[in-house]
C-alpha positions as CSV (number, residue, x, y, z in Angstrom):
1,M,-6.9,-15.0,-2.9
2,E,-9.1,-17.5,-4.6
3,R,-10.7,-14.9,-7.0
4,G,-8.8,-13.9,-10.1
5,G,-8.2,-10.7,-11.9
6,W,-6.7,-7.4,-10.9
7,K,-8.1,-7.6,-7.3
8,E,-5.5,-10.2,-6.5
9,Y,-2.8,-7.6,-7.0
10,L,-4.6,-4.8,-5.2
11,G,-5.4,-7.1,-2.3
12,Y,-8.5,-7.9,-0.3
13,K,-10.1,-6.5,2.8
14,T,-8.7,-9.1,5.2
15,F,-5.2,-8.6,3.7
16,Y,-5.2,-4.9,4.5
17,Q,-6.7,-5.6,8.0
18,T,-3.7,-7.8,8.6
19,I,-1.3,-5.1,7.4
20,L,-2.9,-2.5,9.7
21,R,-2.9,-4.8,12.7
22,I,0.9,-5.2,12.3
23,A,1.9,-1.9,10.8
24,V,0.0,0.6,12.9
25,P,1.7,-0.4,16.3
26,I,5.1,-0.6,14.6
27,S,4.6,2.8,13.0
28,L,3.4,4.3,16.3
29,Q,6.5,2.9,17.9
30,Q,8.7,4.4,15.2
31,L,6.8,7.7,15.7
32,I,7.7,7.7,19.4
33,T,11.3,7.1,18.5
34,V,11.2,10.1,16.2
35,G,9.6,12.1,19.0
36,I,12.5,11.2,21.3
37,N,15.1,12.3,18.7
38,L,13.1,15.5,18.0
39,M,13.1,16.5,21.7
40,D,16.8,15.6,22.0
41,T,17.8,17.8,19.1
42,I,15.5,20.6,20.2
43,M,16.9,20.6,23.7
44,L,20.5,20.3,22.6
45,S,20.1,23.0,20.0
46,N,19.8,25.5,22.9
47,M,23.4,24.6,23.7
48,G,24.7,25.7,20.2
49,D,25.8,24.0,17.0
50,A,28.9,22.4,18.5
51,Q,27.0,20.2,21.1
52,L,24.2,19.4,18.7
53,S,26.8,18.4,16.1
54,A,28.8,16.3,18.6
55,S,25.6,14.5,19.7
56,S,24.7,13.8,16.1
57,Q,28.2,12.5,15.2
58,A,28.6,10.4,18.3
59,S,25.2,8.9,17.7
60,Q,26.4,7.8,14.3
61,F,28.7,5.3,15.9
62,I,25.8,4.1,18.1
63,N,23.6,3.9,15.0
64,L,26.3,1.8,13.4
65,Y,25.8,-0.7,16.2
66,Q,22.0,-0.4,16.1
67,I,21.9,-1.2,12.4
68,F,24.2,-4.3,13.1
69,C,21.7,-5.3,15.8
70,M,18.8,-4.8,13.3
71,G,20.7,-6.9,10.8
72,I,21.1,-9.7,13.4
73,G,17.4,-9.4,14.4
74,M,16.0,-9.1,10.9
75,G,18.2,-12.0,9.7
76,A,16.7,-14.1,12.5
77,S,13.2,-12.9,11.8
78,V,13.4,-14.3,8.2
79,L,13.7,-17.7,9.9
80,T,11.4,-17.1,12.9
81,S,8.5,-15.8,10.8
82,R,8.8,-18.7,8.4
83,F,9.0,-21.3,11.3
84,W,6.0,-19.6,12.9
85,G,4.1,-20.1,9.6
86,M,5.3,-23.8,9.6
87,E,4.3,-24.1,13.3
88,D,7.8,-25.4,14.1
89,R,8.5,-24.0,17.6
90,T,11.7,-26.1,18.0
91,S,13.5,-24.5,15.0
92,L,12.1,-21.1,16.0
93,R,13.6,-21.2,19.4
94,K,17.0,-22.4,18.1
95,A,17.1,-19.5,15.7
96,I,16.5,-17.1,18.6
97,T,19.3,-18.7,20.6
98,I,21.8,-18.2,17.8
99,M,20.6,-14.6,17.4
100,L,21.1,-13.8,21.1
101,R,24.6,-15.3,21.2
102,I,25.7,-13.2,18.2
103,V,24.2,-10.0,19.6
104,L,26.0,-10.4,22.9
105,V,29.3,-10.8,21.0
106,F,28.7,-7.6,19.0
107,A,27.6,-5.7,22.2
108,S,30.9,-6.7,23.9
109,A,33.0,-5.6,20.9
110,F,31.4,-2.2,20.6
111,F,31.6,-1.7,24.4
112,V,35.3,-2.4,24.4
113,A,36.0,-0.2,21.4
114,T,34.1,2.8,22.8
115,F,35.6,2.3,26.3
116,F,39.2,2.4,25.1
117,F,39.0,4.5,21.9
118,P,36.3,7.2,22.2
119,E,38.5,10.0,20.8
120,P,39.7,8.1,17.7
121,I,36.0,7.1,17.1
122,M,35.0,10.8,17.1
123,R,37.9,11.7,14.8
124,L,36.4,9.5,12.2
125,Y,33.5,11.9,11.9
126,T,35.0,15.3,12.5
127,T,38.3,17.2,12.8
128,N,36.8,19.9,15.1
129,T,38.5,19.6,18.5
130,V,35.6,21.2,20.4
131,T,33.1,18.8,18.8
132,I,35.4,15.8,19.5
133,G,35.6,16.8,23.2
134,Y,31.8,16.9,23.5
135,G,31.4,13.7,21.5
136,V,33.8,11.8,23.8
137,M,31.8,13.0,26.8
138,Y,28.6,11.7,25.2
139,L,30.1,8.3,24.3
140,R,31.5,7.7,27.8
141,W,28.1,8.2,29.4
142,I,26.3,6.0,26.9
143,L,28.5,3.0,27.2
144,P,26.1,0.5,28.8
145,T,23.5,1.1,26.2
146,Y,25.1,-1.4,23.8
147,F,23.9,-4.4,25.9
148,C,20.5,-2.8,26.7
149,M,19.8,-1.8,23.1
150,G,21.1,-5.0,21.5
151,L,19.0,-7.4,23.6
152,S,15.8,-5.3,23.7
153,L,16.0,-4.5,19.9
154,T,16.5,-8.1,18.7
155,C,13.9,-9.5,21.1
156,T,11.4,-6.8,19.8
157,I,12.0,-7.9,16.2
158,V,11.4,-11.6,17.1
159,L,8.2,-10.7,19.0
160,R,7.0,-8.8,15.9
161,S,7.8,-11.8,13.7
162,V,5.4,-14.0,15.7
163,G,2.7,-11.3,15.7
164,E,3.3,-9.7,19.1
165,V,3.3,-5.9,18.3
166,R,1.4,-4.6,21.4
167,I,4.1,-5.1,24.0
168,P,6.9,-3.3,22.1
169,L,4.5,-0.4,21.5
170,I,3.6,0.0,25.2
171,C,7.3,-0.2,26.0
172,S,8.1,2.6,23.6
173,V,5.4,4.9,24.9
174,I,6.7,4.6,28.5
175,A,10.3,4.9,27.4
176,F,9.4,8.1,25.5
177,F,8.3,9.9,28.6
178,I,11.2,8.5,30.6
179,N,13.7,9.8,28.1
180,I,12.1,13.2,27.7
181,F,11.8,13.7,31.5
182,F,15.4,12.8,32.3
183,N,16.7,14.8,29.4
184,W,14.9,17.8,30.7
185,V,16.2,17.2,34.2
186,F,19.9,16.6,33.3
187,I,20.5,18.7,30.2
188,F,19.2,21.9,31.9
189,G,19.7,21.0,35.6
190,H,16.1,21.0,36.8
191,L,14.8,19.6,40.1
192,G,18.1,20.2,41.8
193,A,20.1,18.0,39.4
194,P,23.4,19.3,38.0
195,R,23.3,21.0,34.6
196,M,25.0,18.4,32.4
197,E,24.1,19.6,28.9
198,I,25.3,17.0,26.3
199,A,26.2,14.5,29.1
200,G,22.6,14.9,30.4
201,A,21.2,14.0,27.0
202,A,23.3,10.8,27.0
203,L,22.3,10.0,30.6
204,G,18.6,10.5,29.8
205,T,18.9,8.1,26.8
206,L,20.7,5.5,28.9
207,I,18.0,5.5,31.5
208,A,15.3,5.0,28.9
209,R,17.4,2.1,27.3
210,I,17.7,0.4,30.7
211,F,13.9,0.5,31.1
212,E,13.5,-1.0,27.6
213,L,15.8,-3.8,28.5
214,V,13.9,-4.7,31.7
215,F,10.5,-4.3,30.1
216,I,11.0,-6.1,26.8
217,C,13.4,-8.9,28.0
218,G,11.3,-9.4,31.1
219,F,8.3,-10.1,29.0
220,F,10.2,-12.1,26.3
221,F,12.0,-14.5,28.7
222,F,9.3,-14.9,31.4
223,R,5.8,-14.1,30.0
224,D,5.6,-14.5,26.2
225,K,3.6,-17.6,25.2
226,R,4.0,-17.4,21.4
227,A,7.7,-18.2,21.0
228,A,7.7,-19.4,24.6
229,Y,11.4,-18.7,24.8
230,R,13.0,-19.0,28.2
231,L,16.5,-18.3,29.7
232,R,17.3,-22.1,29.7
233,H,17.0,-22.1,25.9
234,L,20.2,-20.0,25.7
235,F,22.1,-23.2,26.4
236,T,20.3,-25.3,23.8
237,P,22.6,-27.0,21.2
238,C,21.9,-25.3,17.9
239,G,24.4,-27.0,15.6
240,D,21.7,-28.6,13.4
241,L,20.3,-25.1,12.5
242,A,23.6,-23.2,12.3
243,K,24.2,-23.8,8.6
244,E,20.7,-22.8,7.6
245,Y,20.9,-19.8,9.9
246,L,24.2,-18.6,8.5
247,R,23.0,-19.1,4.9
248,I,20.0,-16.9,5.4
249,S,21.1,-14.5,8.2
250,I,24.7,-13.7,7.6
251,P,24.0,-12.0,4.2
252,V,21.5,-9.8,6.1
253,L,24.0,-9.0,8.7
254,I,26.7,-8.2,6.1
255,S,24.2,-6.2,4.1
256,D,23.0,-4.1,7.0
257,G,26.5,-3.9,8.4
258,L,27.8,-2.5,5.1
259,L,24.8,-0.2,5.0
260,A,25.7,1.0,8.5
261,L,29.3,1.6,7.5
262,G,28.2,3.4,4.4
263,N,25.9,5.7,6.4
264,N,28.9,6.3,8.7
265,S,31.0,7.2,5.7
266,V,28.3,9.6,4.7
267,A,28.4,11.1,8.2
268,M,32.2,11.4,7.9
269,I,31.9,13.3,4.6
270,M,29.3,15.6,6.2
271,G,31.6,16.2,9.2
272,R,34.4,17.3,6.9
273,I,32.1,19.7,5.1
274,G,31.6,21.4,8.4
275,D,29.6,21.6,11.7
276,V,27.0,23.8,10.1
277,F,26.2,21.1,7.5
278,V,26.0,18.5,10.2
279,A,23.7,20.7,12.3
280,A,21.5,21.3,9.3
281,N,21.3,17.5,8.6
282,S,20.5,16.9,12.3
283,V,17.5,19.2,11.8
284,T,16.3,17.4,8.7
285,M,16.9,13.9,10.1
286,V,13.9,14.3,12.3
287,V,11.7,15.2,9.3
288,Q,13.1,12.2,7.4
289,Q,12.3,9.9,10.3
290,L,8.8,11.4,10.8
291,S,7.9,11.0,7.1
292,S,9.1,7.4,7.0
293,V,7.3,6.0,10.1
294,L,4.5,4.5,8.0
295,T,7.1,3.1,5.6
296,Q,8.8,1.3,8.5
297,G,5.5,-0.1,9.7
298,I,4.5,-1.4,6.2
299,S,8.0,-2.7,5.6
300,N,7.9,-4.8,8.8
301,A,4.4,-5.9,8.1
302,S,5.4,-7.0,4.5
303,G,8.2,-9.1,5.8
304,I,6.1,-10.8,8.5
305,I,3.2,-11.4,6.2
306,T,5.4,-12.7,3.4
307,G,7.3,-15.0,5.8
308,H,4.0,-16.4,7.1
309,T,2.6,-16.9,3.6
310,M,5.6,-18.7,2.3
311,G,5.8,-20.7,5.5
312,R,2.4,-22.1,4.6
313,G,3.7,-23.0,1.1
314,E,1.6,-20.3,-0.8
315,Y,4.2,-19.0,-3.2
316,D,1.9,-17.7,-5.9
317,R,0.0,-15.7,-3.2
318,A,3.3,-14.3,-1.9
319,Q,4.3,-13.1,-5.4
320,K,1.0,-11.2,-5.8
321,Q,1.2,-9.8,-2.3
322,G,4.7,-8.5,-3.3
323,Y,3.2,-6.4,-6.1
324,T,0.5,-5.1,-3.7
325,F,3.2,-4.0,-1.2
326,L,5.1,-2.3,-4.0
327,I,2.0,-0.3,-5.0
328,L,1.5,0.7,-1.4
329,A,5.1,1.7,-1.1
330,G,4.8,4.1,-4.1
331,I,1.6,5.7,-2.6
332,I,3.2,6.1,0.9
333,G,6.4,7.5,-0.7
334,C,4.4,10.3,-2.4
335,M,2.5,11.0,0.8
336,A,5.8,11.3,2.7
337,S,7.2,13.7,0.1
338,V,4.2,16.0,0.5
339,L,4.5,15.8,4.3
340,I,8.2,16.9,4.1
341,L,7.3,19.9,2.0
342,L,4.5,20.9,4.4
343,L,6.5,20.5,7.6
344,R,10.0,21.7,6.6
345,G,9.2,25.4,7.3
346,P,7.8,25.1,10.8
347,I,10.3,22.5,11.9
348,I,13.4,24.3,10.6
349,G,12.1,27.5,12.1
350,Y,11.7,25.9,15.5
351,Y,15.4,25.0,16.0
352,H,17.9,27.3,17.6
353,V,20.6,26.9,15.0
354,S,22.6,29.4,13.0
355,P,20.9,31.1,9.9
356,E,23.4,29.3,7.7
357,A,22.4,25.9,9.1
358,K,18.7,26.8,8.4
359,E,19.5,27.8,4.9
360,I,21.3,24.5,4.2
361,G,18.4,22.7,5.9
362,W,16.0,24.1,3.3
363,E,18.1,22.8,0.4
364,L,18.4,19.3,2.1
365,M,14.7,19.2,2.5
366,D,14.2,19.7,-1.2
367,S,16.4,16.8,-2.0
368,I,14.9,14.5,0.6
369,S,11.3,15.2,-0.6
370,F,12.4,13.6,-4.0
371,I,14.6,10.8,-2.7
372,I,12.1,9.5,-0.2
373,I,9.7,8.3,-2.9
374,F,12.3,5.8,-4.1
375,Q,13.4,5.1,-0.6
376,A,9.9,4.0,0.4
377,M,9.6,1.5,-2.4
378,N,13.2,0.3,-1.9
379,S,12.7,-0.1,1.9
380,I,9.5,-2.2,1.6
381,L,11.1,-4.5,-1.0
382,T,14.6,-4.9,0.5
383,K,13.7,-4.9,4.2
384,G,10.4,-6.6,3.8
385,V,9.2,-8.7,0.8
386,L,12.5,-9.9,-0.8
387,R,14.2,-10.4,2.6
388,A,11.4,-12.4,3.9
389,G,11.6,-14.6,0.8
390,G,15.1,-15.6,1.8
391,D,16.8,-13.7,-1.1
392,T,19.4,-12.3,1.3
393,K,22.5,-12.8,-0.9
394,F,21.0,-10.8,-3.8
395,L,20.1,-8.0,-1.4
396,M,23.6,-8.0,0.1
397,V,25.2,-7.6,-3.4
398,G,22.8,-4.7,-4.1
399,D,23.7,-2.9,-0.9
400,I,27.4,-3.4,-1.4
401,L,27.4,-2.4,-5.1
402,F,25.3,0.8,-5.2
403,L,26.2,2.3,-1.9
404,W,30.0,1.9,-2.3
405,I,30.4,2.4,-6.0
406,A,27.8,5.2,-6.5
407,S,26.6,7.0,-3.4
408,I,29.8,7.4,-1.3
409,P,32.2,8.3,-4.2
410,L,29.8,10.7,-5.8
411,G,28.8,12.2,-2.5
412,A,32.5,12.7,-1.6
413,L,33.3,14.3,-4.9
414,A,30.2,16.5,-4.8
415,G,30.9,17.8,-1.3
416,L,34.7,17.8,-0.9
417,V,36.0,18.2,-4.5
418,W,33.4,19.9,-6.7
419,H,31.8,21.9,-3.8
420,W,28.3,21.5,-5.2
421,T,25.2,23.0,-3.4
422,P,23.8,21.1,-0.4
423,F,20.9,19.9,-2.6
424,W,23.2,18.0,-5.0
425,I,25.6,16.8,-2.3
426,Y,22.7,15.1,-0.5
427,S,21.2,13.8,-3.7
428,M,24.5,12.1,-4.7
429,L,24.9,10.7,-1.1
430,K,21.5,9.0,-1.5
431,I,21.5,8.1,-5.2
432,D,21.7,4.4,-4.3
433,Q,18.1,4.6,-3.2
434,I,17.0,5.3,-6.8
435,I,19.2,2.6,-8.3
436,K,18.2,-0.1,-5.8
437,C,14.5,0.6,-6.3
438,V,14.8,-0.3,-10.1
439,W,17.1,-3.2,-9.3
440,C,14.7,-4.7,-6.8
441,F,11.6,-4.3,-9.0
442,F,13.0,-6.5,-11.7
443,R,14.1,-9.0,-9.0
444,L,10.5,-9.1,-7.7
445,K,9.2,-9.6,-11.2
446,S,11.5,-12.5,-11.9
447,R,10.2,-14.6,-8.9
448,K,13.8,-15.7,-8.2
449,W,13.5,-14.1,-4.7
450,M,11.4,-16.9,-3.3
451,K,13.8,-19.4,-1.5
452,K,13.0,-22.6,0.4
453,I,14.1,-22.8,4.0
454,S,14.7,-26.1,5.8
455,A,13.5,-26.8,9.3
456,V,15.4,-29.0,11.8
457,P,14.2,-32.2,13.4
458,E,12.8,-32.3,17.0
459,S,15.5,-32.7,19.6
C-alpha cells in the first residue's frame, strides 16, 4: 500500500483478490458443514421434538470439544502463519508438533468422559428423562469422533494458515455426500439397513468424520509440501519453542474453551426452559450458520493475511488492513441480517416440529437478525485480525468478562426467573457480542494489539 489517502483503508485490488482466494474456499467448506447440519436436523425432525432435542443437546458437548480443538488449532495458526511469513519452517513444524500433542491429550480426556459418564453429561443440558435416554444413545455411537475430529480439524487449520485451502474444501464436499447418504440409510433404515433413528444420525456423522481423518491427515502427513510436516516430526524436541507457544496459544485455548463452556451454559439454560425452546433453537441454528458462512471465511482470511503481513514486518500495513476488515465485517453483517429475514419463513416452515416450536423460532430469528451484525464485526476482529496480531491475552479477558458477567447471568434471569419472551431471552444470551464489538474496536484503534513473536534457532 504505497499510495496514500483513503484508498489505503478501503484496500486495493490485489488485497481483495487475496481475501477471495482464501475466504471463498473456507466459506464454501463452512456452507457444506451447514448443509450437513441442515439435513441432519430435517431428517431427525421427522422423529419428533424429543429426538431432535436430544441430538442438539448431545451435540453441545461434542461442540464443546470442537471449540477446544479450534482453540488449539487457531492458537497454533497464530504462530504458523507468522512463521510462514518469516519463512522459518523449523519453528513452523515445532509449533505443529506441540499442537498435535495437545489435541491428542484433549481427545483422550473427552473420550474417557463420554465413555464412562454419558448420562451425567446429558443431565447437564436437560432434565427430561426421554431426551436424556436418546442423548446417551447418540453419545455412545459418536465416541471415536473425538480423535477423528481433533486431528482433522487442527491439521485443516494449519493447512489454511500456510495458504492451502483447496484440499480441505475437496474433503468437505466428499464428506457432505457421505454424511447425507449414511444418515438417510441408517436413520430411516433404507437399503436393507436397520432403522436406527437418532443412533443412525450419529453413525452417519461418525463415518463422515473417519473419512475426513483419512483424507486430511493422509495429505498433511504424506503429501503436503508447504509445511512439509511428516510423522517423524511428532517426536521432534520442542522445548525451545514451548514458552513462546504457551504465551501465544494458551490464552487462545482458554478463551475459546471458556467460550465453549459459556455456549454450553447457554444450552443448559435453554434445556431447562424446555424441549420446545431447544427444538426451536435447533431450527434457527442452521439459519445462523448459513448467514455466517462468509463471515467465517473472511475471519479466517483476515487472520492468515494479518499473520503473513506482520511476519514480513509490515506493521503499518497490518493496521490499515485491520480497518479494511472491520468495514467488510459491517457490510457482511448487514447482508447476513437481511438473509435471515428473507429465509426464516421458508426454513421454519420446512421443519416437522410443533406449532409452538415454530412460533418461538420466529421470535428467535428476529433477535438473531439484529445480533448477527455485531457478531460479524466481533468475529472478524477477535478470531482474525487481533488474534493474528498476537493479542491473545486481551481477547481472553474479553471473552471471560462479557460472557460470564453479562450474557449468562442476564440470559438465566430472563429465561428462568423473569420469564421474558424468547426474543429478549435470546438477546440477553448474546449481549456479549455487542459489548465485545465496541471493546475490540477501541483495541484495534490503539495499535496495542500488534505483538512481536520470537522464532527459534535451527536445530
